[in-house]
C-alpha positions in Angstrom: 0.0 0.0 0.0 2.8 2.4 0.8 5.0 1.3 -2.0 5.0 4.6 -3.8 6.0 6.4 -0.6 8.9 4.1 -0.2 9.8 4.5 -3.8 9.9 8.3 -3.4 11.9 8.0 -0.2 14.4 5.7 -2.0 13.8 3.1 0.7 12.9 -0.6 0.7 11.1 -2.8 3.2 14.3 -4.0 4.8 15.5 -0.4 5.5 12.0 0.6 6.8 12.1 -2.4 9.1 15.6 -1.7 10.4 15.0 2.0 10.9 11.7 1.6 12.6 12.5 -1.5 14.7 9.3 -3.2 13.3 9.9 -6.8 12.2 10.7 -7.3 8.5 7.9 -9.9 8.0 5.3 -7.5 9.5 6.5 -4.5 7.5 6.5 -6.7 4.4 2.9 -7.8 5.1 1.8 -4.2 5.6 3.4 -3.1 2.3 1.9 -6.0 0.4 -1.6 -5.3 1.9 -1.6 -8.7 3.6 -2.2 -6.9 7.0 -4.6 -4.0 7.3 -2.5 -1.0 8.4 -5.4 0.2 10.6 -4.9 -2.9 12.8 -1.1 -2.7 13.2 -1.5 -0.7 16.5 -0.8 2.9 17.2 2.7 2.3 18.5 3.8 0.4 15.3 2.1 2.9 13.0 3.9 5.8 14.8 7.3 4.2 14.4 6.7 3.7 10.7 5.4 7.2 10.3 8.5 8.6 12.0 10.8 6.8 9.7 8.9 7.9 6.7 9.0 11.4 8.0 5.2 11.7 7.9 2.6 12.8 10.4 0.7 9.7 11.7 -2.7 11.2 10.7 -1.5 11.8 7.2 -0.3 8.2 7.0 -3.7 7.0 7.9 -5.3 9.4 5.4 -2.9 8.1 2.8 -4.2 4.6 3.3 -7.8 5.7 2.7 -6.8 7.8 -0.3 -4.8 4.9 -1.7 -7.9 2.7 -2.0 -9.9 5.5 -3.5 -7.2 6.5 -6.0 -6.5 3.1 -7.6 -9.1 2.6 -10.3 -9.3 -1.2 -9.6 -10.4 -0.6 -6.0 -13.1 2.0 -6.8 -16.8 1.4 -6.3 -18.2 0.3 -9.7 -21.9 0.6 -8.8 -22.7 3.3 -11.4 -20.0 2.7 -14.0 -20.8 2.8 -17.7 -18.9 1.1 -20.5 -16.5 4.0 -20.9 -15.4 3.7 -17.2 -14.9 0.0 -17.6 -12.9 0.8 -20.7 -10.7 3.0 -18.6 -10.2 0.2 -16.1 -9.3 -2.1 -18.9 -6.7 0.4 -20.3 -5.2 1.0 -16.8 -4.9 -2.8 -16.1 -3.5 -3.4 -19.6 -0.8 -0.8 -19.0 0.0 -2.2 -15.5 0.1 -5.9 -16.5 1.9 -5.4 -19.8 4.7 -3.6 -18.0 4.8 -6.4 -15.4 5.0 -9.0 -18.2 7.8 -7.1 -19.9 9.7 -6.6 -16.7 9.7 -10.3 -15.8 9.4 -12.1 -19.1 11.0 -9.8 -21.7 13.4 -7.5 -19.9 15.6 -7.0 -23.0 12.7 -5.5 -25.0 11.2 -3.4 -22.2 9.7 -0.2 -23.5 10.2 1.7 -20.2 13.0 2.2 -17.8 13.9 -0.4 -15.2 13.0 2.1 -12.5 9.4 2.3 -14.0 9.3 -1.5 -14.3 10.2 -1.9 -10.6 7.5 0.6 -9.6 4.8 -1.2 -11.6 6.1 -4.6 -10.4 5.7 -3.4 -6.8 2.2 -2.1 -7.4 1.1 -5.4 -9.0 2.5 -7.4 -6.1 0.5 -5.3 -3.6 -2.9 -5.8 -5.2 -5.5 -7.1 -2.7 -7.4 -9.7 -4.6 -10.2 -9.7 -2.0 -10.8 -6.0 -2.7 -11.5 -6.5 -6.4 -14.9 -6.9 -8.0 -15.8 -9.9 -10.2 -15.7 -7.5 -13.3 -12.2 -6.4 -12.4 -11.0 -10.0 -11.9 -12.5 -11.1 -15.2 -10.8 -8.2 -17.1 -7.5 -9.2 -15.5 -7.9 -12.8 -16.7 -8.9 -11.6 -20.2 -5.7 -9.4 -20.4 -3.4 -12.1 -19.2 -5.0 -14.8 -21.4 -4.7 -12.4 -24.4 -1.0 -12.2 -23.7 -0.8 -16.0 -23.0 0.8 -15.3 -19.7 -1.8 -16.1 -17.0 -0.1 -19.1 -15.4 3.4 -17.6 -15.5 2.1 -14.2 -14.2 0.3 -15.7 -11.2 3.4 -17.7 -10.3 5.3 -14.5 -10.2 2.5 -12.6 -8.4 1.1 -15.1 -5.9 -1.3 -12.4 -4.6 -3.2 -12.9 -7.8 -3.1 -16.7 -8.0 -6.9 -17.1 -7.6 -7.2 -15.6 -11.1 -6.4 -19.1 -12.5 -9.8 -20.3 -11.2 -11.8 -17.2 -12.1 -15.2 -18.0 -13.6 -16.7 -15.8 -16.4 -19.2 -13.1 -15.6 -22.9 -14.1 -15.5 -23.9 -10.9 -17.3 -22.1 -9.5 -20.3 -19.8 -6.6 -19.5 -19.3 -3.9 -22.2 -16.0 -2.0 -22.4 -17.2 0.0 -25.4 -20.5 1.3 -26.7 -19.6 -0.3 -30.1 -17.7 -3.5 -29.3 -15.8 -5.4 -32.0 -15.4 -8.7 -30.0 -12.1 -9.4 -31.7 -10.4 -10.8 -28.7 -11.4 -14.4 -27.8 -9.9 -14.1 -24.3 -12.4 -11.3 -23.5 -15.3 -13.2 -25.0 -14.4 -16.2 -22.8 -14.9 -14.1 -19.7 -18.2 -12.7 -21.1 -16.8 -9.3 -21.9 -17.5 -7.4 -25.1 -14.5 -5.3 -26.1 
């Protein structure tokens, strides 16, 4: 969750652990969204905030903003096809960089620094916070690239995608879909 803060501070989980005195495994779980930051206790949160040179309240606010800011965590209740199209575009960008970074580093179209940042973001995605629509879009993207199994081996937080069932109701990513991608059709998504 705080991966972009660490990225800006040029710090990694090990350094945050050492400087704060909070155990590495616990810091790692907080960073990877495996432990809710709200439940880590005020003393631990304060130690992390001090090392990050942030006010404790702003760190808590950042946690809330993080889940509102990332498009794949947003409430999709009133979304239209254009908004789902935006979600698809954002996930495509994120996953394609992750695929390049791990499976084709010699042809990477972006810098290694950018690749590491996107790699960290993917590894922090909370599967349980995603809607069925988001999960199905993710599967469609990865199947389109023929990388689903390799991808979830690298990103174990997304391993349940392998067993993802198609949507019951058709999801439209465009008002005039072409349906040229079989991987999307298999997940009941019109692209």
